[in-house]
mmCIF file of the protein (N, C-alpha, C, O) and its ligand, coordinates in Angstrom:
data_MODEL
# 
_entry.id   MODEL 
# 
loop_
_entity.id 
_entity.type 
_entity.pdbx_number_of_molecules 
1 polymer     1 
2 non-polymer 1 
# 
_entity_poly.entity_id                      1 
_entity_poly.type                           'polypeptide(L)' 
_entity_poly.nstd_linkage                   no 
_entity_poly.nstd_monomer                   no 
_entity_poly.pdbx_seq_one_letter_code       MSINKEGHLKNKMPKNPALEERINWHITHTKNCSCREMPESIRREIEKRKKGELK 
_entity_poly.pdbx_seq_one_letter_code_can   MSINKEGHLKNKMPKNPALEERINWHITHTKNCSCREMPESIRREIEKRKKGELK 
_entity_poly.pdbx_strand_id                 A 
# 
loop_
_entity_poly_seq.entity_id 
_entity_poly_seq.num 
_entity_poly_seq.mon_id 
_entity_poly_seq.hetero 
1 1  MET n 
1 2  SER n 
1 3  ILE n 
1 4  ASN n 
1 5  LYS n 
1 6  GLU n 
1 7  GLY n 
1 8  HIS n 
1 9  LEU n 
1 10 LYS n 
1 11 ASN n 
1 12 LYS n 
1 13 MET n 
1 14 PRO n 
1 15 LYS n 
1 16 ASN n 
1 17 PRO n 
1 18 ALA n 
1 19 LEU n 
1 20 GLU n 
1 21 GLU n 
1 22 ARG n 
1 23 ILE n 
1 24 ASN n 
1 25 TRP n 
1 26 HIS n 
1 27 ILE n 
1 28 THR n 
1 29 HIS n 
1 30 THR n 
1 31 LYS n 
1 32 ASN n 
1 33 CYS n 
1 34 SER n 
1 35 CYS n 
1 36 ARG n 
1 37 GLU n 
1 38 MET n 
1 39 PRO n 
1 40 GLU n 
1 41 SER n 
1 42 ILE n 
1 43 ARG n 
1 44 ARG n 
1 45 GLU n 
1 46 ILE n 
1 47 GLU n 
1 48 LYS n 
1 49 ARG n 
1 50 LYS n 
1 51 LYS n 
1 52 GLY n 
1 53 GLU n 
1 54 LEU n 
1 55 LYS n 
# 
loop_
_struct_asym.id 
_struct_asym.entity_id 
A 1 
B 2 
# 
loop_
_chem_comp.id 
_chem_comp.type 
_chem_comp.mon_nstd_flag 
ALA 'L-peptide linking' y 
ARG 'L-peptide linking' y 
ASN 'L-peptide linking' y 
CYS 'L-peptide linking' y 
GLU 'L-peptide linking' y 
GLY 'peptide linking'   y 
HIS 'L-peptide linking' y 
ILE 'L-peptide linking' y 
LEU 'L-peptide linking' y 
LYS 'L-peptide linking' y 
MET 'L-peptide linking' y 
PRO 'L-peptide linking' y 
SER 'L-peptide linking' y 
THR 'L-peptide linking' y 
TRP 'L-peptide linking' y 
ZN  non-polymer         . 
# 
_pdbx_entity_nonpoly.entity_id   2 
_pdbx_entity_nonpoly.name        ? 
_pdbx_entity_nonpoly.comp_id     ZN 
# 
_pdbx_nonpoly_scheme.asym_id         B 
_pdbx_nonpoly_scheme.entity_id       2 
_pdbx_nonpoly_scheme.mon_id          ZN 
_pdbx_nonpoly_scheme.ndb_seq_num     1 
_pdbx_nonpoly_scheme.pdb_seq_num     101 
_pdbx_nonpoly_scheme.auth_seq_num    101 
_pdbx_nonpoly_scheme.pdb_mon_id      ZN 
_pdbx_nonpoly_scheme.auth_mon_id     ZN 
_pdbx_nonpoly_scheme.pdb_strand_id   A 
_pdbx_nonpoly_scheme.pdb_ins_code    . 
# 
loop_
_atom_site.group_PDB 
_atom_site.id 
_atom_site.type_symbol 
_atom_site.label_atom_id 
_atom_site.label_alt_id 
_atom_site.label_comp_id 
_atom_site.label_asym_id 
_atom_site.label_entity_id 
_atom_site.label_seq_id 
_atom_site.pdbx_PDB_ins_code 
_atom_site.Cartn_x 
_atom_site.Cartn_y 
_atom_site.Cartn_z 
_atom_site.occupancy 
_atom_site.B_iso_or_equiv 
_atom_site.pdbx_formal_charge 
_atom_site.auth_seq_id 
_atom_site.auth_comp_id 
_atom_site.auth_asym_id 
_atom_site.auth_atom_id 
_atom_site.pdbx_PDB_model_num 
ATOM   1   N  N  . MET A 1 1  ? -15.477 5.232   -7.072 1.00 0.00 ? 1   MET A N  1 
ATOM   2   C  CA . MET A 1 1  ? -14.609 5.436   -5.888 1.00 0.00 ? 1   MET A CA 1 
ATOM   3   C  C  . MET A 1 1  ? -15.417 5.236   -4.616 1.00 0.00 ? 1   MET A C  1 
ATOM   4   O  O  . MET A 1 1  ? -16.500 5.799   -4.457 1.00 0.00 ? 1   MET A O  1 
ATOM   5   N  N  . SER A 1 2  ? -14.890 4.451   -3.739 1.00 0.00 ? 2   SER A N  1 
ATOM   6   C  CA . SER A 1 2  ? -15.566 4.328   -2.442 1.00 0.00 ? 2   SER A CA 1 
ATOM   7   C  C  . SER A 1 2  ? -14.523 4.223   -1.345 1.00 0.00 ? 2   SER A C  1 
ATOM   8   O  O  . SER A 1 2  ? -13.481 3.581   -1.474 1.00 0.00 ? 2   SER A O  1 
ATOM   9   N  N  . ILE A 1 3  ? -14.874 4.901   -0.249 1.00 0.00 ? 3   ILE A N  1 
ATOM   10  C  CA . ILE A 1 3  ? -13.956 4.901   0.895  1.00 0.00 ? 3   ILE A CA 1 
ATOM   11  C  C  . ILE A 1 3  ? -14.486 3.917   1.961  1.00 0.00 ? 3   ILE A C  1 
ATOM   12  O  O  . ILE A 1 3  ? -15.640 3.974   2.385  1.00 0.00 ? 3   ILE A O  1 
ATOM   13  N  N  . ASN A 1 4  ? -13.613 3.048   2.349  1.00 0.00 ? 4   ASN A N  1 
ATOM   14  C  CA . ASN A 1 4  ? -13.904 2.110   3.399  1.00 0.00 ? 4   ASN A CA 1 
ATOM   15  C  C  . ASN A 1 4  ? -13.357 2.707   4.700  1.00 0.00 ? 4   ASN A C  1 
ATOM   16  O  O  . ASN A 1 4  ? -12.179 2.537   5.017  1.00 0.00 ? 4   ASN A O  1 
ATOM   17  N  N  . LYS A 1 5  ? -14.208 3.400   5.445  1.00 0.00 ? 5   LYS A N  1 
ATOM   18  C  CA . LYS A 1 5  ? -13.744 4.100   6.639  1.00 0.00 ? 5   LYS A CA 1 
ATOM   19  C  C  . LYS A 1 5  ? -13.170 3.185   7.660  1.00 0.00 ? 5   LYS A C  1 
ATOM   20  O  O  . LYS A 1 5  ? -12.136 3.469   8.266  1.00 0.00 ? 5   LYS A O  1 
ATOM   21  N  N  . GLU A 1 6  ? -13.851 2.067   7.856  1.00 0.00 ? 6   GLU A N  1 
ATOM   22  C  CA . GLU A 1 6  ? -13.388 1.098   8.845  1.00 0.00 ? 6   GLU A CA 1 
ATOM   23  C  C  . GLU A 1 6  ? -12.010 0.591   8.457  1.00 0.00 ? 6   GLU A C  1 
ATOM   24  O  O  . GLU A 1 6  ? -11.114 0.474   9.293  1.00 0.00 ? 6   GLU A O  1 
ATOM   25  N  N  . GLY A 1 7  ? -11.857 0.290   7.164  1.00 0.00 ? 7   GLY A N  1 
ATOM   26  C  CA . GLY A 1 7  ? -10.539 -0.157  6.696  1.00 0.00 ? 7   GLY A CA 1 
ATOM   27  C  C  . GLY A 1 7  ? -9.454  0.853   6.949  1.00 0.00 ? 7   GLY A C  1 
ATOM   28  O  O  . GLY A 1 7  ? -8.328  0.496   7.295  1.00 0.00 ? 7   GLY A O  1 
ATOM   29  N  N  . HIS A 1 8  ? -9.795  2.138   6.775  1.00 0.00 ? 8   HIS A N  1 
ATOM   30  C  CA . HIS A 1 8  ? -8.794  3.165   7.034  1.00 0.00 ? 8   HIS A CA 1 
ATOM   31  C  C  . HIS A 1 8  ? -8.442  3.278   8.502  1.00 0.00 ? 8   HIS A C  1 
ATOM   32  O  O  . HIS A 1 8  ? -7.294  3.548   8.855  1.00 0.00 ? 8   HIS A O  1 
ATOM   33  N  N  . LEU A 1 9  ? -9.419  3.074   9.347  1.00 0.00 ? 9   LEU A N  1 
ATOM   34  C  CA . LEU A 1 9  ? -9.130  3.177   10.783 1.00 0.00 ? 9   LEU A CA 1 
ATOM   35  C  C  . LEU A 1 9  ? -8.248  2.052   11.236 1.00 0.00 ? 9   LEU A C  1 
ATOM   36  O  O  . LEU A 1 9  ? -7.402  2.217   12.114 1.00 0.00 ? 9   LEU A O  1 
ATOM   37  N  N  . LYS A 1 10 ? -8.452  0.893   10.626 1.00 0.00 ? 10  LYS A N  1 
ATOM   38  C  CA . LYS A 1 10 ? -7.628  -0.251  11.016 1.00 0.00 ? 10  LYS A CA 1 
ATOM   39  C  C  . LYS A 1 10 ? -6.237  -0.211  10.427 1.00 0.00 ? 10  LYS A C  1 
ATOM   40  O  O  . LYS A 1 10 ? -5.289  -0.752  10.997 1.00 0.00 ? 10  LYS A O  1 
ATOM   41  N  N  . ASN A 1 11 ? -6.122  0.437   9.273  1.00 0.00 ? 11  ASN A N  1 
ATOM   42  C  CA . ASN A 1 11 ? -4.883  0.449   8.516  1.00 0.00 ? 11  ASN A CA 1 
ATOM   43  C  C  . ASN A 1 11 ? -4.363  1.890   8.473  1.00 0.00 ? 11  ASN A C  1 
ATOM   44  O  O  . ASN A 1 11 ? -4.592  2.627   7.514  1.00 0.00 ? 11  ASN A O  1 
ATOM   45  N  N  . LYS A 1 12 ? -3.670  2.257   9.523  1.00 0.00 ? 12  LYS A N  1 
ATOM   46  C  CA . LYS A 1 12 ? -3.150  3.632   9.561  1.00 0.00 ? 12  LYS A CA 1 
ATOM   47  C  C  . LYS A 1 12 ? -1.739  3.724   8.989  1.00 0.00 ? 12  LYS A C  1 
ATOM   48  O  O  . LYS A 1 12 ? -0.883  2.886   9.271  1.00 0.00 ? 12  LYS A O  1 
ATOM   49  N  N  . MET A 1 13 ? -1.519  4.735   8.197  1.00 0.00 ? 13  MET A N  1 
ATOM   50  C  CA . MET A 1 13 ? -0.170  4.972   7.647  1.00 0.00 ? 13  MET A CA 1 
ATOM   51  C  C  . MET A 1 13 ? 0.636   5.570   8.782  1.00 0.00 ? 13  MET A C  1 
ATOM   52  O  O  . MET A 1 13 ? 0.225   6.558   9.391  1.00 0.00 ? 13  MET A O  1 
ATOM   53  N  N  . PRO A 1 14 ? 1.808   4.961   9.073  1.00 0.00 ? 14  PRO A N  1 
ATOM   54  C  CA . PRO A 1 14 ? 2.661   5.513   10.119 1.00 0.00 ? 14  PRO A CA 1 
ATOM   55  C  C  . PRO A 1 14 ? 3.205   6.889   9.711  1.00 0.00 ? 14  PRO A C  1 
ATOM   56  O  O  . PRO A 1 14 ? 3.233   7.240   8.532  1.00 0.00 ? 14  PRO A O  1 
ATOM   57  N  N  . LYS A 1 15 ? 3.643   7.670   10.739 1.00 0.00 ? 15  LYS A N  1 
ATOM   58  C  CA . LYS A 1 15 ? 4.284   8.941   10.384 1.00 0.00 ? 15  LYS A CA 1 
ATOM   59  C  C  . LYS A 1 15 ? 5.676   8.601   9.864  1.00 0.00 ? 15  LYS A C  1 
ATOM   60  O  O  . LYS A 1 15 ? 6.330   7.686   10.364 1.00 0.00 ? 15  LYS A O  1 
ATOM   61  N  N  . ASN A 1 16 ? 6.119   9.344   8.860  1.00 0.00 ? 16  ASN A N  1 
ATOM   62  C  CA . ASN A 1 16 ? 7.417   9.115   8.226  1.00 0.00 ? 16  ASN A CA 1 
ATOM   63  C  C  . ASN A 1 16 ? 7.612   7.601   7.902  1.00 0.00 ? 16  ASN A C  1 
ATOM   64  O  O  . ASN A 1 16 ? 8.561   6.974   8.371  1.00 0.00 ? 16  ASN A O  1 
ATOM   65  N  N  . PRO A 1 17 ? 6.712   7.058   7.111  1.00 0.00 ? 17  PRO A N  1 
ATOM   66  C  CA . PRO A 1 17 ? 6.807   5.612   6.835  1.00 0.00 ? 17  PRO A CA 1 
ATOM   67  C  C  . PRO A 1 17 ? 8.013   5.241   6.061  1.00 0.00 ? 17  PRO A C  1 
ATOM   68  O  O  . PRO A 1 17 ? 8.435   5.965   5.159  1.00 0.00 ? 17  PRO A O  1 
ATOM   69  N  N  . ALA A 1 18 ? 8.584   4.102   6.404  1.00 0.00 ? 18  ALA A N  1 
ATOM   70  C  CA . ALA A 1 18 ? 9.648   3.519   5.584  1.00 0.00 ? 18  ALA A CA 1 
ATOM   71  C  C  . ALA A 1 18 ? 9.008   2.992   4.316  1.00 0.00 ? 18  ALA A C  1 
ATOM   72  O  O  . ALA A 1 18 ? 7.794   2.795   4.251  1.00 0.00 ? 18  ALA A O  1 
ATOM   73  N  N  . LEU A 1 19 ? 9.835   2.768   3.309  1.00 0.00 ? 19  LEU A N  1 
ATOM   74  C  CA . LEU A 1 19 ? 9.296   2.254   2.026  1.00 0.00 ? 19  LEU A CA 1 
ATOM   75  C  C  . LEU A 1 19 ? 8.516   0.993   2.224  1.00 0.00 ? 19  LEU A C  1 
ATOM   76  O  O  . LEU A 1 19 ? 7.430   0.854   1.663  1.00 0.00 ? 19  LEU A O  1 
ATOM   77  N  N  . GLU A 1 20 ? 9.032   0.051   3.012  1.00 0.00 ? 20  GLU A N  1 
ATOM   78  C  CA . GLU A 1 20 ? 8.358   -1.211  3.264  1.00 0.00 ? 20  GLU A CA 1 
ATOM   79  C  C  . GLU A 1 20 ? 6.993   -0.980  3.894  1.00 0.00 ? 20  GLU A C  1 
ATOM   80  O  O  . GLU A 1 20 ? 6.021   -1.662  3.570  1.00 0.00 ? 20  GLU A O  1 
ATOM   81  N  N  . GLU A 1 21 ? 6.935   -0.016  4.789  1.00 0.00 ? 21  GLU A N  1 
ATOM   82  C  CA . GLU A 1 21 ? 5.681   0.273   5.467  1.00 0.00 ? 21  GLU A CA 1 
ATOM   83  C  C  . GLU A 1 21 ? 4.661   0.837   4.471  1.00 0.00 ? 21  GLU A C  1 
ATOM   84  O  O  . GLU A 1 21 ? 3.485   0.477   4.515  1.00 0.00 ? 21  GLU A O  1 
ATOM   85  N  N  . ARG A 1 22 ? 5.108   1.705   3.591  1.00 0.00 ? 22  ARG A N  1 
ATOM   86  C  CA . ARG A 1 22 ? 4.236   2.261   2.563  1.00 0.00 ? 22  ARG A CA 1 
ATOM   87  C  C  . ARG A 1 22 ? 3.705   1.164   1.632  1.00 0.00 ? 22  ARG A C  1 
ATOM   88  O  O  . ARG A 1 22 ? 2.526   1.135   1.281  1.00 0.00 ? 22  ARG A O  1 
ATOM   89  N  N  . ILE A 1 23 ? 4.616   0.264   1.245  1.00 0.00 ? 23  ILE A N  1 
ATOM   90  C  CA . ILE A 1 23 ? 4.206   -0.837  0.378  1.00 0.00 ? 23  ILE A CA 1 
ATOM   91  C  C  . ILE A 1 23 ? 3.180   -1.700  1.081  1.00 0.00 ? 23  ILE A C  1 
ATOM   92  O  O  . ILE A 1 23 ? 2.136   -2.015  0.510  1.00 0.00 ? 23  ILE A O  1 
ATOM   93  N  N  . ASN A 1 24 ? 3.463   -2.083  2.307  1.00 0.00 ? 24  ASN A N  1 
ATOM   94  C  CA . ASN A 1 24 ? 2.510   -2.900  3.058  1.00 0.00 ? 24  ASN A CA 1 
ATOM   95  C  C  . ASN A 1 24 ? 1.161   -2.180  3.227  1.00 0.00 ? 24  ASN A C  1 
ATOM   96  O  O  . ASN A 1 24 ? 0.105   -2.804  3.129  1.00 0.00 ? 24  ASN A O  1 
ATOM   97  N  N  . TRP A 1 25 ? 1.204   -0.920  3.469  1.00 0.00 ? 25  TRP A N  1 
ATOM   98  C  CA . TRP A 1 25 ? -0.009  -0.137  3.650  1.00 0.00 ? 25  TRP A CA 1 
ATOM   99  C  C  . TRP A 1 25 ? -0.821  -0.197  2.391  1.00 0.00 ? 25  TRP A C  1 
ATOM   100 O  O  . TRP A 1 25 ? -2.028  -0.436  2.438  1.00 0.00 ? 25  TRP A O  1 
ATOM   101 N  N  . HIS A 1 26 ? -0.183  0.016   1.266  1.00 0.00 ? 26  HIS A N  1 
ATOM   102 C  CA . HIS A 1 26 ? -0.910  0.057   -0.024 1.00 0.00 ? 26  HIS A CA 1 
ATOM   103 C  C  . HIS A 1 26 ? -1.488  -1.314  -0.395 1.00 0.00 ? 26  HIS A C  1 
ATOM   104 O  O  . HIS A 1 26 ? -2.582  -1.407  -0.951 1.00 0.00 ? 26  HIS A O  1 
ATOM   105 N  N  . ILE A 1 27 ? -0.738  -2.369  -0.079 1.00 0.00 ? 27  ILE A N  1 
ATOM   106 C  CA . ILE A 1 27 ? -1.265  -3.715  -0.340 1.00 0.00 ? 27  ILE A CA 1 
ATOM   107 C  C  . ILE A 1 27 ? -2.533  -3.948  0.482  1.00 0.00 ? 27  ILE A C  1 
ATOM   108 O  O  . ILE A 1 27 ? -3.541  -4.418  -0.046 1.00 0.00 ? 27  ILE A O  1 
ATOM   109 N  N  . THR A 1 28 ? -2.483  -3.625  1.746  1.00 0.00 ? 28  THR A N  1 
ATOM   110 C  CA . THR A 1 28 ? -3.645  -3.807  2.627  1.00 0.00 ? 28  THR A CA 1 
ATOM   111 C  C  . THR A 1 28 ? -4.772  -2.885  2.172  1.00 0.00 ? 28  THR A C  1 
ATOM   112 O  O  . THR A 1 28 ? -5.932  -3.292  2.110  1.00 0.00 ? 28  THR A O  1 
ATOM   113 N  N  . HIS A 1 29 ? -4.422  -1.647  1.857  1.00 0.00 ? 29  HIS A N  1 
ATOM   114 C  CA . HIS A 1 29 ? -5.403  -0.669  1.436  1.00 0.00 ? 29  HIS A CA 1 
ATOM   115 C  C  . HIS A 1 29 ? -6.185  -1.111  0.187  1.00 0.00 ? 29  HIS A C  1 
ATOM   116 O  O  . HIS A 1 29 ? -7.412  -1.033  0.133  1.00 0.00 ? 29  HIS A O  1 
ATOM   117 N  N  . THR A 1 30 ? -5.439  -1.567  -0.787 1.00 0.00 ? 30  THR A N  1 
ATOM   118 C  CA . THR A 1 30 ? -6.067  -1.985  -2.064 1.00 0.00 ? 30  THR A CA 1 
ATOM   119 C  C  . THR A 1 30 ? -7.054  -3.104  -1.841 1.00 0.00 ? 30  THR A C  1 
ATOM   120 O  O  . THR A 1 30 ? -8.073  -3.176  -2.528 1.00 0.00 ? 30  THR A O  1 
ATOM   121 N  N  . LYS A 1 31 ? -6.771  -3.984  -0.886 1.00 0.00 ? 31  LYS A N  1 
ATOM   122 C  CA . LYS A 1 31 ? -7.676  -5.089  -0.632 1.00 0.00 ? 31  LYS A CA 1 
ATOM   123 C  C  . LYS A 1 31 ? -8.987  -4.621  -0.014 1.00 0.00 ? 31  LYS A C  1 
ATOM   124 O  O  . LYS A 1 31 ? -10.043 -5.208  -0.250 1.00 0.00 ? 31  LYS A O  1 
ATOM   125 N  N  . ASN A 1 32 ? -8.906  -3.551  0.782  1.00 0.00 ? 32  ASN A N  1 
ATOM   126 C  CA . ASN A 1 32 ? -10.064 -3.128  1.575  1.00 0.00 ? 32  ASN A CA 1 
ATOM   127 C  C  . ASN A 1 32 ? -10.817 -1.979  1.026  1.00 0.00 ? 32  ASN A C  1 
ATOM   128 O  O  . ASN A 1 32 ? -11.974 -1.775  1.394  1.00 0.00 ? 32  ASN A O  1 
ATOM   129 N  N  . CYS A 1 33 ? -10.219 -1.211  0.155  1.00 0.00 ? 33  CYS A N  1 
ATOM   130 C  CA . CYS A 1 33 ? -10.746 0.109   -0.171 1.00 0.00 ? 33  CYS A CA 1 
ATOM   131 C  C  . CYS A 1 33 ? -10.259 0.530   -1.563 1.00 0.00 ? 33  CYS A C  1 
ATOM   132 O  O  . CYS A 1 33 ? -9.185  0.129   -2.012 1.00 0.00 ? 33  CYS A O  1 
ATOM   133 N  N  . SER A 1 34 ? -11.081 1.349   -2.231 1.00 0.00 ? 34  SER A N  1 
ATOM   134 C  CA . SER A 1 34 ? -10.696 1.815   -3.566 1.00 0.00 ? 34  SER A CA 1 
ATOM   135 C  C  . SER A 1 34 ? -10.761 3.325   -3.666 1.00 0.00 ? 34  SER A C  1 
ATOM   136 O  O  . SER A 1 34 ? -11.094 3.859   -4.724 1.00 0.00 ? 34  SER A O  1 
ATOM   137 N  N  . CYS A 1 35 ? -10.447 4.024   -2.582 1.00 0.00 ? 35  CYS A N  1 
ATOM   138 C  CA . CYS A 1 35 ? -10.554 5.487   -2.585 1.00 0.00 ? 35  CYS A CA 1 
ATOM   139 C  C  . CYS A 1 35 ? -9.403  6.114   -3.397 1.00 0.00 ? 35  CYS A C  1 
ATOM   140 O  O  . CYS A 1 35 ? -9.526  7.235   -3.890 1.00 0.00 ? 35  CYS A O  1 
ATOM   141 N  N  . ARG A 1 36 ? -8.293  5.384   -3.527 1.00 0.00 ? 36  ARG A N  1 
ATOM   142 C  CA . ARG A 1 36 ? -7.237  5.940   -4.373 1.00 0.00 ? 36  ARG A CA 1 
ATOM   143 C  C  . ARG A 1 36 ? -6.409  4.798   -4.961 1.00 0.00 ? 36  ARG A C  1 
ATOM   144 O  O  . ARG A 1 36 ? -6.327  3.695   -4.421 1.00 0.00 ? 36  ARG A O  1 
ATOM   145 N  N  . GLU A 1 37 ? -5.813  5.126   -6.076 1.00 0.00 ? 37  GLU A N  1 
ATOM   146 C  CA . GLU A 1 37 ? -5.004  4.150   -6.770 1.00 0.00 ? 37  GLU A CA 1 
ATOM   147 C  C  . GLU A 1 37 ? -3.630  3.994   -6.092 1.00 0.00 ? 37  GLU A C  1 
ATOM   148 O  O  . GLU A 1 37 ? -3.106  4.918   -5.469 1.00 0.00 ? 37  GLU A O  1 
ATOM   149 N  N  . MET A 1 38 ? -3.090  2.812   -6.239 1.00 0.00 ? 38  MET A N  1 
ATOM   150 C  CA . MET A 1 38 ? -1.709  2.609   -5.789 1.00 0.00 ? 38  MET A CA 1 
ATOM   151 C  C  . MET A 1 38 ? -0.758  3.386   -6.676 1.00 0.00 ? 38  MET A C  1 
ATOM   152 O  O  . MET A 1 38 ? -0.810  3.236   -7.896 1.00 0.00 ? 38  MET A O  1 
ATOM   153 N  N  . PRO A 1 39 ? 0.100   4.203   -6.114 1.00 0.00 ? 39  PRO A N  1 
ATOM   154 C  CA . PRO A 1 39 ? 1.019   4.977   -6.964 1.00 0.00 ? 39  PRO A CA 1 
ATOM   155 C  C  . PRO A 1 39 ? 1.884   4.075   -7.786 1.00 0.00 ? 39  PRO A C  1 
ATOM   156 O  O  . PRO A 1 39 ? 2.194   2.954   -7.380 1.00 0.00 ? 39  PRO A O  1 
ATOM   157 N  N  . GLU A 1 40 ? 2.286   4.562   -8.963 1.00 0.00 ? 40  GLU A N  1 
ATOM   158 C  CA . GLU A 1 40 ? 3.137   3.801   -9.868 1.00 0.00 ? 40  GLU A CA 1 
ATOM   159 C  C  . GLU A 1 40 ? 4.448   3.385   -9.179 1.00 0.00 ? 40  GLU A C  1 
ATOM   160 O  O  . GLU A 1 40 ? 4.928   2.272   -9.390 1.00 0.00 ? 40  GLU A O  1 
ATOM   161 N  N  . SER A 1 41 ? 5.015   4.255   -8.374 1.00 0.00 ? 41  SER A N  1 
ATOM   162 C  CA . SER A 1 41 ? 6.307   3.923   -7.711 1.00 0.00 ? 41  SER A CA 1 
ATOM   163 C  C  . SER A 1 41 ? 6.120   2.733   -6.773 1.00 0.00 ? 41  SER A C  1 
ATOM   164 O  O  . SER A 1 41 ? 7.002   1.880   -6.664 1.00 0.00 ? 41  SER A O  1 
ATOM   165 N  N  . ILE A 1 42 ? 4.989   2.677   -6.108 1.00 0.00 ? 42  ILE A N  1 
ATOM   166 C  CA . ILE A 1 42 ? 4.755   1.547   -5.181 1.00 0.00 ? 42  ILE A CA 1 
ATOM   167 C  C  . ILE A 1 42 ? 4.546   0.263   -5.979 1.00 0.00 ? 42  ILE A C  1 
ATOM   168 O  O  . ILE A 1 42 ? 5.044   -0.800  -5.607 1.00 0.00 ? 42  ILE A O  1 
ATOM   169 N  N  . ARG A 1 43 ? 3.813   0.372   -7.063 1.00 0.00 ? 43  ARG A N  1 
ATOM   170 C  CA . ARG A 1 43 ? 3.604   -0.808  -7.925 1.00 0.00 ? 43  ARG A CA 1 
ATOM   171 C  C  . ARG A 1 43 ? 4.912   -1.364  -8.414 1.00 0.00 ? 43  ARG A C  1 
ATOM   172 O  O  . ARG A 1 43 ? 5.116   -2.578  -8.438 1.00 0.00 ? 43  ARG A O  1 
ATOM   173 N  N  . ARG A 1 44 ? 5.796   -0.478  -8.804 1.00 0.00 ? 44  ARG A N  1 
ATOM   174 C  CA . ARG A 1 44 ? 7.114   -0.940  -9.303 1.00 0.00 ? 44  ARG A CA 1 
ATOM   175 C  C  . ARG A 1 44 ? 7.869   -1.628  -8.223 1.00 0.00 ? 44  ARG A C  1 
ATOM   176 O  O  . ARG A 1 44 ? 8.511   -2.648  -8.473 1.00 0.00 ? 44  ARG A O  1 
ATOM   177 N  N  . GLU A 1 45 ? 7.816   -1.099  -7.004 1.00 0.00 ? 45  GLU A N  1 
ATOM   178 C  CA . GLU A 1 45 ? 8.548   -1.729  -5.898 1.00 0.00 ? 45  GLU A CA 1 
ATOM   179 C  C  . GLU A 1 45 ? 7.986   -3.106  -5.608 1.00 0.00 ? 45  GLU A C  1 
ATOM   180 O  O  . GLU A 1 45 ? 8.746   -4.022  -5.292 1.00 0.00 ? 45  GLU A O  1 
ATOM   181 N  N  . ILE A 1 46 ? 6.675   -3.279  -5.706 1.00 0.00 ? 46  ILE A N  1 
ATOM   182 C  CA . ILE A 1 46 ? 6.064   -4.575  -5.477 1.00 0.00 ? 46  ILE A CA 1 
ATOM   183 C  C  . ILE A 1 46 ? 6.522   -5.565  -6.557 1.00 0.00 ? 46  ILE A C  1 
ATOM   184 O  O  . ILE A 1 46 ? 6.871   -6.705  -6.248 1.00 0.00 ? 46  ILE A O  1 
ATOM   185 N  N  . GLU A 1 47 ? 6.519   -5.138  -7.791 1.00 0.00 ? 47  GLU A N  1 
ATOM   186 C  CA . GLU A 1 47 ? 7.002   -5.953  -8.893 1.00 0.00 ? 47  GLU A CA 1 
ATOM   187 C  C  . GLU A 1 47 ? 8.437   -6.398  -8.658 1.00 0.00 ? 47  GLU A C  1 
ATOM   188 O  O  . GLU A 1 47 ? 8.759   -7.563  -8.888 1.00 0.00 ? 47  GLU A O  1 
ATOM   189 N  N  . LYS A 1 48 ? 9.284   -5.525  -8.217 1.00 0.00 ? 48  LYS A N  1 
ATOM   190 C  CA . LYS A 1 48 ? 10.710  -5.857  -7.944 1.00 0.00 ? 48  LYS A CA 1 
ATOM   191 C  C  . LYS A 1 48 ? 10.755  -7.002  -6.918 1.00 0.00 ? 48  LYS A C  1 
ATOM   192 O  O  . LYS A 1 48 ? 11.536  -7.944  -7.055 1.00 0.00 ? 48  LYS A O  1 
ATOM   193 N  N  . ARG A 1 49 ? 9.902   -6.901  -5.893 1.00 0.00 ? 49  ARG A N  1 
ATOM   194 C  CA . ARG A 1 49 ? 9.952   -7.910  -4.830 1.00 0.00 ? 49  ARG A CA 1 
ATOM   195 C  C  . ARG A 1 49 ? 9.445   -9.250  -5.365 1.00 0.00 ? 49  ARG A C  1 
ATOM   196 O  O  . ARG A 1 49 ? 9.956   -10.304 -4.984 1.00 0.00 ? 49  ARG A O  1 
ATOM   197 N  N  . LYS A 1 50 ? 8.432   -9.212  -6.254 1.00 0.00 ? 50  LYS A N  1 
ATOM   198 C  CA . LYS A 1 50 ? 7.886   -10.455 -6.802 1.00 0.00 ? 50  LYS A CA 1 
ATOM   199 C  C  . LYS A 1 50 ? 8.981   -11.127 -7.643 1.00 0.00 ? 50  LYS A C  1 
ATOM   200 O  O  . LYS A 1 50 ? 9.106   -12.352 -7.641 1.00 0.00 ? 50  LYS A O  1 
ATOM   201 N  N  . LYS A 1 51 ? 9.758   -10.331 -8.348 1.00 0.00 ? 51  LYS A N  1 
ATOM   202 C  CA . LYS A 1 51 ? 10.800  -10.901 -9.194 1.00 0.00 ? 51  LYS A CA 1 
ATOM   203 C  C  . LYS A 1 51 ? 12.042  -11.318 -8.412 1.00 0.00 ? 51  LYS A C  1 
ATOM   204 O  O  . LYS A 1 51 ? 12.961  -11.933 -8.954 1.00 0.00 ? 51  LYS A O  1 
ATOM   205 N  N  . GLY A 1 52 ? 12.050  -10.970 -7.134 1.00 0.00 ? 52  GLY A N  1 
ATOM   206 C  CA . GLY A 1 52 ? 13.156  -11.350 -6.278 1.00 0.00 ? 52  GLY A CA 1 
ATOM   207 C  C  . GLY A 1 52 ? 14.368  -10.476 -6.453 1.00 0.00 ? 52  GLY A C  1 
ATOM   208 O  O  . GLY A 1 52 ? 15.478  -10.878 -6.102 1.00 0.00 ? 52  GLY A O  1 
ATOM   209 N  N  . GLU A 1 53 ? 14.178  -9.278  -6.993 1.00 0.00 ? 53  GLU A N  1 
ATOM   210 C  CA . GLU A 1 53 ? 15.309  -8.385  -7.145 1.00 0.00 ? 53  GLU A CA 1 
ATOM   211 C  C  . GLU A 1 53 ? 15.767  -7.779  -5.828 1.00 0.00 ? 53  GLU A C  1 
ATOM   212 O  O  . GLU A 1 53 ? 16.930  -7.427  -5.634 1.00 0.00 ? 53  GLU A O  1 
ATOM   213 N  N  . LEU A 1 54 ? 14.790  -7.676  -4.932 1.00 0.00 ? 54  LEU A N  1 
ATOM   214 C  CA . LEU A 1 54 ? 15.119  -7.186  -3.617 1.00 0.00 ? 54  LEU A CA 1 
ATOM   215 C  C  . LEU A 1 54 ? 14.585  -8.206  -2.592 1.00 0.00 ? 54  LEU A C  1 
ATOM   216 O  O  . LEU A 1 54 ? 13.514  -8.788  -2.762 1.00 0.00 ? 54  LEU A O  1 
ATOM   217 N  N  . LYS A 1 55 ? 15.361  -8.392  -1.544 1.00 0.00 ? 55  LYS A N  1 
ATOM   218 C  CA . LYS A 1 55 ? 14.861  -9.334  -0.549 1.00 0.00 ? 55  LYS A CA 1 
ATOM   219 C  C  . LYS A 1 55 ? 14.828  -8.704  0.831  1.00 0.00 ? 55  LYS A C  1 
ATOM   220 O  O  . LYS A 1 55 ? 14.431  -9.356  1.797  1.00 0.00 ? 55  LYS A O  1 
HETATM 221 ZN ZN . ZN  B 2 .  ? -8.945  4.191   1.036  1.00 0.00 2 101 ZN  A ZN 1 
# 
């Protein structure tokens, strides 16, 4: 586990984030940092979008 502090400073989670904002945050976060895993619920939402179930 490693925390990318700079990545966290640049990628702030908004207060009361909408689902889309949480998804985008986790996508960016995963690219920059490995301090925590992407939650299963977020992964599922990303899969749905890849399959085109939600637009
Ligand atoms: Zn992190």
